[in-house]
C-alpha positions in Angstrom: 79.8 99.8 118.7 82.7 100.8 120.0 86.1 99.3 121.1 89.7 100.8 121.4 91.2 99.5 118.2 89.3 98.4 115.0 91.4 95.8 112.6 90.5 96.3 109.2 91.2 92.3 107.6 91.7 88.9 109.3 95.4 87.8 106.9 98.7 87.6 108.9 99.0 91.4 109.1 96.0 92.0 110.6 95.5 89.4 113.3 99.5 90.5 114.1 98.4 94.0 114.5 95.2 92.7 116.4 97.6 90.3 118.9 100.0 93.2 119.6 97.0 95.7 119.9 95.5 93.6 122.4 99.0 93.1 124.4 99.2 97.2 124.3 96.1 97.3 126.4 93.7 98.1 123.9 89.9 96.6 123.1 89.9 94.9 119.8 87.4 94.4 117.3 88.8 92.4 113.7 86.4 93.2 110.5 86.5 90.5 108.0 85.0 90.8 105.0 84.5 87.2 103.6 82.3 84.6 105.5 84.3 82.5 108.0 84.9 79.6 105.3 87.4 82.3 103.1 89.3 83.8 106.1 92.4 84.5 106.3 92.9 86.8 103.3 96.2 86.3 100.8 97.9 84.5 103.9 95.2 81.4 103.7 97.2 80.9 99.9 100.9 80.8 100.6 103.0 78.3 100.9 104.2 79.3 104.4 107.6 80.2 103.8 109.2 83.1 106.0 112.5 85.0 105.5 114.1 86.4 108.8 117.7 87.1 109.9 118.9 84.2 112.3 122.5 83.5 113.3 122.8 79.8 112.8 121.2 76.3 113.5 120.8 77.1 117.5 118.7 79.7 116.1 117.0 77.9 114.1 116.5 75.1 116.9 114.7 77.9 119.3 112.2 78.1 116.6 112.1 74.5 116.0 112.4 72.2 118.9 111.6 69.1 117.4 114.5 69.7 115.2 116.5 65.9 115.6 120.2 65.6 116.0 120.3 63.4 112.8 119.1 66.3 110.4 121.0 68.4 111.7 123.8 66.7 111.2 123.1 65.9 107.7 122.1 69.8 107.2 124.0 72.9 106.1 121.7 75.6 107.4 123.8 78.3 107.1 123.2 81.4 108.2 121.1 84.9 107.0 122.3 88.2 108.7 121.6 91.7 108.9 123.5 92.8 105.6 122.6 89.9 103.7 119.2 90.6 104.5 119.7 94.6 103.2 121.8 93.3 100.7 118.8 91.1 98.9 116.0 93.9 99.3 118.7 96.7 97.8 119.3 93.4 94.7 115.5 93.6 93.9 114.1 96.5 94.2 116.6 98.5 92.3 117.8 100.1 95.6 114.3 101.6 95.7 112.9 100.0 99.0 112.2 102.6 101.6 115.6 103.0 103.7 113.5 103.4 106.8 110.9 101.0 106.4 113.5 98.5 105.1 115.7 98.8 108.5 112.4 98.1 110.6 111.7 95.0 108.4 115.2 93.6 108.4 116.3 94.5 111.9 112.5 93.3 113.2 112.5 90.3 111.6 114.3 88.0 114.3 112.3 89.3 116.9 109.1 89.1 115.3 109.0 85.6 114.2 110.2 84.6 117.8 107.3 86.7 118.8 105.1 85.0 116.2 106.5 81.1 117.5 105.1 82.7 121.3 101.9 83.3 119.9 101.5 79.2 119.1 102.6 79.2 115.5 104.8 76.2 114.9 107.9 76.4 112.1 109.8 73.6 110.1 113.0 73.6 108.6 111.8 74.6 104.6 113.4 70.9 103.1 112.1 70.5 100.0 111.7 74.1 98.9 114.9 75.8 99.6 116.9 73.0 100.4 118.6 70.2 97.9 120.8 67.2 99.0 124.0 67.8 97.4 127.0 64.8 98.6 124.7 62.9 101.0 124.3 66.5 103.0 120.7 69.2 102.5 121.9 72.5 101.9 119.7 75.6 102.9 119.8 78.6 100.1 118.3 82.1 99.6 117.2 82.9 102.9 113.5 81.1 103.2 115.0 78.3 105.7 111.2 77.9 107.9 108.2 77.7 107.0 104.9 77.7 109.0 103.3 74.1 109.9 100.5 73.9 107.6 101.9 76.2 105.0 99.6 79.5 104.8 96.1 78.1 106.4 98.5 76.8 109.7 99.1 80.3 109.7 96.1 81.4 109.7 94.6 78.8 112.2 97.6 79.8 114.3 96.7 83.2 114.6 93.0 83.0 115.0 93.5 80.4 117.9 95.7 83.1 119.7 93.2 85.5 119.1 90.0 83.5 120.6 92.5 82.6 123.3 93.0 86.4 124.2 89.1 87.3 123.6 89.5 89.5 120.6 86.4 89.9 118.7 86.3 88.6 114.7 83.2 89.8 112.8 82.7 88.0 109.6 81.2 89.4 106.2 82.0 92.9 107.6 83.2 95.2 105.1 84.4 98.6 105.9 83.3 101.4 103.7 85.0 104.6 105.1 86.9 106.2 108.0 85.2 108.1 110.3 87.3 110.9 110.4 87.2 115.0 111.3 90.0 117.7 111.4 91.5 115.6 114.8 91.8 112.3 113.0 90.2 109.1 112.3 87.9 107.7 114.8 86.5 104.6 113.8 84.5 103.2 110.8 81.3 102.3 108.9 81.1 98.9 108.0 78.3 97.0 106.3 77.6 93.7 109.0 75.6 90.9 107.6 74.0 93.9 104.9 73.5 96.4 107.8 76.0 99.4 107.9 76.7 99.7 111.0 78.8 102.9 112.9 81.8 101.6 114.9 83.5 104.1 117.1 87.1 103.6 118.2 90.3 105.4 119.0 92.7 103.7 116.3 92.0 102.1 113.3 94.5 99.8 111.3 94.4 99.3 107.7 95.4 95.3 106.9 92.9 94.3 104.4 95.4 93.8 101.2 96.5 95.4 98.1 94.4 96.0 95.0 95.0 92.7 93.1 91.8 91.3 93.1 90.0 94.4 91.1 90.8 93.7 87.6 89.9 98.0 86.9 92.7 99.0 89.2 95.2 96.4 87.7 94.4 98.0 84.5 94.6 101.3 85.2 97.5 101.3 87.2 99.3 98.4 85.6 98.2 98.6 82.3 97.3 97.3 79.3 96.2 93.0 79.5 96.4 93.2 83.3 92.9 92.7 83.5 93.6 89.0 82.3 95.8 88.0 85.0 94.6 85.4 87.0 94.3 86.4 91.2 96.6 84.0 93.1 95.0 84.5 96.3 91.7 85.7 97.5 89.1 87.3 95.5 88.4 90.6 98.3 91.6 92.6 97.9 89.7 95.0 95.7 91.9 97.7 97.3 88.8 98.9 99.7 91.3 99.7 102.4 93.4 102.3 100.2 90.3 104.2 98.8 89.1 104.6 102.5 92.4 106.1 103.1 93.0 108.2 100.3 89.5 109.8 100.4 90.2 111.3 104.0 94.0 112.6 102.4 96.2 109.7 102.7 99.6 109.7 100.2 99.5 107.3 97.6 102.9 106.0 97.6 105.4 103.3 96.3 105.5 101.6 92.6 102.2 101.6 91.9 102.6 100.4 88.4 104.0 97.0 89.3 103.3 93.6 91.2 104.3 90.5 92.6 103.1 88.2 89.4 104.2 84.5 88.8 103.7 81.6 87.0 100.5 80.1 87.7 99.2 77.0 86.0 97.8 77.7 82.7 93.8 76.4 83.9 93.8 77.9 87.1 90.5 79.4 88.5 90.2 83.1 88.2 90.6 83.5 91.8 92.6 81.4 94.4 90.9 77.7 95.4 91.0 77.5 98.7 91.3 73.8 98.5 94.6 73.9 96.2 95.7 77.1 97.9 99.5 77.6 96.4 99.6 74.1 94.3 98.8 76.3 91.2 102.9 77.7 91.4 105.4 76.5 89.1 108.4 77.6 90.7 111.0 75.0 89.4 111.4 76.6 86.2 115.2 77.4 86.7 115.6 73.7 85.8 113.8 74.4 82.5 113.7 75.5 79.1 110.7 77.9 78.7 108.9 78.1 75.5 105.9 81.2 74.5 103.1 80.4 71.8 105.7 81.2 68.8 107.7 78.3 69.9 110.8 80.2 71.3 112.7 81.7 74.3 111.9 84.1 76.0 113.7 84.7 79.5 117.0 83.8 81.0 115.2 80.4 82.9 118.7 80.5 85.1 119.5 84.4 85.7 119.2 83.9 90.1 117.8 81.6 92.3 113.8 81.3 91.8 113.2 83.6 95.7 115.0 86.9 93.2 113.2 85.8 90.1 110.0 84.5 90.4 108.0 87.6 91.4 108.5 89.2 88.3 108.9 86.6 85.8 104.7 86.2 85.7 104.4 89.8 84.4 107.1 89.0 81.4 104.5 85.8 80.7 101.6 87.9 80.7 103.4 89.9 78.1 103.6 86.7 75.5 101.2 86.0 73.0 98.1 84.0 74.8 99.6 85.2 78.0 100.9 81.7 78.4 104.3 79.6 78.2 105.1 76.0 78.7 108.0 75.0 81.1 110.4 72.1 79.8 111.8 69.3 81.9 114.0 66.5 81.1 114.0 62.9 83.3 117.7 64.8 84.7 115.6 67.1 86.5 112.4 65.6 87.2 113.6 64.4 90.7 113.9 68.1 91.6 110.4 69.5 90.8 108.3 70.8 93.6 105.3 69.0 95.2 103.2 71.9 93.4 103.8 70.4 90.2 102.3 67.0 91.1 99.0 67.8 92.1 95.6 66.9 90.2 94.9 70.1 88.6 97.7 70.6 86.5 98.0 71.2 82.8 100.8 68.4 82.2 101.9 66.7 78.5 104.5 64.2 78.8 106.0 62.4 75.8 109.4 59.8 75.0 110.7 62.0 72.1 111.2 65.6 71.5 109.5 65.8 68.5 105.7 64.3 70.1 106.5 66.7 73.2 106.1 69.6 71.1 103.3 68.1 69.1 101.5 67.8 72.4 102.9 71.6 73.5 99.2 73.5 73.6 99.0 76.7 71.6 102.6 76.2 70.1 104.2 76.4 66.8 106.0 72.8 66.8 108.4 73.2 63.9 110.0 75.9 66.0 110.0 74.8 69.2 111.9 72.0 68.3 114.4 73.8 66.4 115.0 76.0 69.5 114.9 72.9 72.0 118.0 71.5 69.1 119.9 75.1 69.5 119.7 75.4 73.2 121.1 71.6 73.7 123.7 72.4 71.4 124.7 75.7 73.5 124.6 74.0 76.7 128.1 74.1 78.5 128.2 70.3 79.9 131.8 70.8 81.2 130.4 73.0 84.4 129.3 71.0 87.5 125.6 71.2 88.1 124.6 72.5 91.4 120.9 73.3 92.5 121.6 74.6 95.6 124.2 77.9 94.5 124.4 79.7 91.2 126.5 76.7 89.5 127.1 79.0 86.2 126.5 75.9 83.8 125.1 78.6 81.2 124.6 78.5 77.6 126.5 79.7 74.8 126.3 81.9 71.8 122.3 82.0 72.4 120.3 85.8 71.9 118.9 85.0 74.7 121.4 83.1 77.7 120.7 80.4 80.6 123.1 81.5 83.0 123.0 79.0 85.6 121.3 75.1 86.0 121.4 74.5 81.6 120.9 70.9 81.0 120.1 69.5 77.9 116.5 68.3 77.5 117.4 65.1 75.5 116.6 62.1 78.3 113.3 60.7 78.1 110.3 60.9 80.0 109.6 64.6 78.8 107.5 66.7 80.9 105.9 69.9 80.2 103.8 72.2 82.1 101.6 75.3 80.9 101.6 78.2 82.8 100.1 82.0 82.7 100.9 84.6 84.9 99.0 84.7 88.6 99.2 87.8 90.3 99.7 87.5 93.9 99.8 91.8 95.4 100.2 95.0 94.3 103.2 96.9 95.8 101.7 100.6 95.7 99.5 101.9 98.6 99.8 103.9 101.5 103.1 105.6 103.2 103.5 105.1 106.6 106.1 106.0 109.1 108.2 103.8 111.0 105.6 103.4 113.5 102.9 102.1 111.3 101.2 105.7 111.1 99.4 106.6 107.4 100.7 109.9 106.3 98.4 112.5 104.4 99.9 114.5 101.7 101.8 117.3 103.2 103.9 114.5 104.9 101.5 115.0 108.2 100.6 111.2 110.7 97.1 111.2 110.3 96.2 110.9 114.6 94.6 107.5 114.6 95.2 106.2 111.3 97.4 103.4 110.8 98.3 100.3 108.2 100.4 97.5 107.7 101.0 94.6 104.7 100.5 94.1 101.3 98.6 98.0 101.2 101.4 99.6 102.3 103.5 100.7 99.4 107.3 101.8 99.2 108.9 98.2 100.7 109.0 96.7 97.2 109.5 98.1 93.8 109.9 95.8 90.6 111.1 92.4 92.3 110.7 91.0 95.8 112.6 88.5 97.5 110.4 85.1 98.0 109.2 84.4 102.0 109.7 88.4 102.5 105.7 88.4 102.4 104.5 87.4 105.4 107.6 89.1 107.2 106.6 92.2 106.1 102.8 91.3 107.3 103.7 90.1 110.4 106.4 92.9 111.8 104.6 96.1 110.5 101.2 94.5 111.9 102.5 94.3 115.3 104.2 98.1 114.8 101.0 99.2 114.1 98.9 97.3 116.3 101.5 98.4 119.0 101.3 102.4 117.8 97.6 102.2 117.7 96.8 100.5 121.1 99.1 103.1 122.7 97.4 105.5 121.0 94.0 104.2 122.3 95.1 104.6 125.8 96.3 107.8 125.5 
């Protein structure tokens, strides 16, 4: 089998790379290790929100042409500038993000989203997740103004339709095993396709098959003690094979190998993502909650920042709690603010009409201490500050060892609801080092001819934390870059 460019993976980054390479005039083959029914990698499990630079409502309407005049009149879409995106990346990564890669991500984000739209990806305003109504008008916040129609599954369907129209061949149950290489570079891959080992000769290879989050042994090796107990939020097929193949030929490991995107996930969710539920196991309305561990005490600041800037690091904190679990407590004052994922059938939830009843229903939690903690918290809430879910409102607590900095309100008005959560790992931050053209570099900082990478197996973009909705942007931007570079290399 021969082609110009082989793409390893079939998620957002991989399919964007395939389309981009095709636009460069290359003959492209995509290898997906999963069966067709499970195609799409981690993208299939996302909510579909995307972070990108935009100048205002006119820019939004180009991507959402069916946005009505009434919606525009009742909504403050705001703007999201390059400076804001850079500041966001600097803040959440503690200024460790690779500046060159970050510049490509930020400055290419708007153009890439419009390119995706031209490929057939449909967007809609992210109401319900990134906008709350105050004084009769919705206000967007946090930089995640748009989401894909149909979420992650919708994105995969749209990209696969674009791939089909382009005549790009996709092979399923096709697991890449090693790179074909010599002193002059990479010349294809050896893959096991439907159980048979096949050498696929190519002029360029793009690795875009995810991190190692589904590999319990690697999680424990690189992330540390207890990470083998984390639940995998997405696909079972992201086991680090793309990273391993590149390291085997001298590629440079890079980035934050000891950290990962890990969020609040339903306590009784399965060990790997469930395609029927998708992102529904996520429990991301915690800024409006009080969170207790099994000892019945609070262990983090639920309102330290908006959800977009804390959720991807709080999964690690929950994993460190006794029993790797916690409970989110809400009262009737904020139940209307909870995301739709709190209303799925497969939810770990208890309800009560009194606090005394509620704490006895929190499985595994010390009820006496839990009740004491809630009462101490209620007494510390600064009720003189107005509550506003669209901004960091400064409505916090006073005198607590662990404060709640924003959106504090007393847990006092029944009915009460509580949701059990654990750690759900999404993707790992460590991976391969690439240039701004998507070329994989070796341990001597030399680009490896014919080898490119994109998506979650690229290191150096995210450290410690992650801005919500930037994963799809990162995959699309660098998928497009890597595909174009691979196609140009193949033509040469």
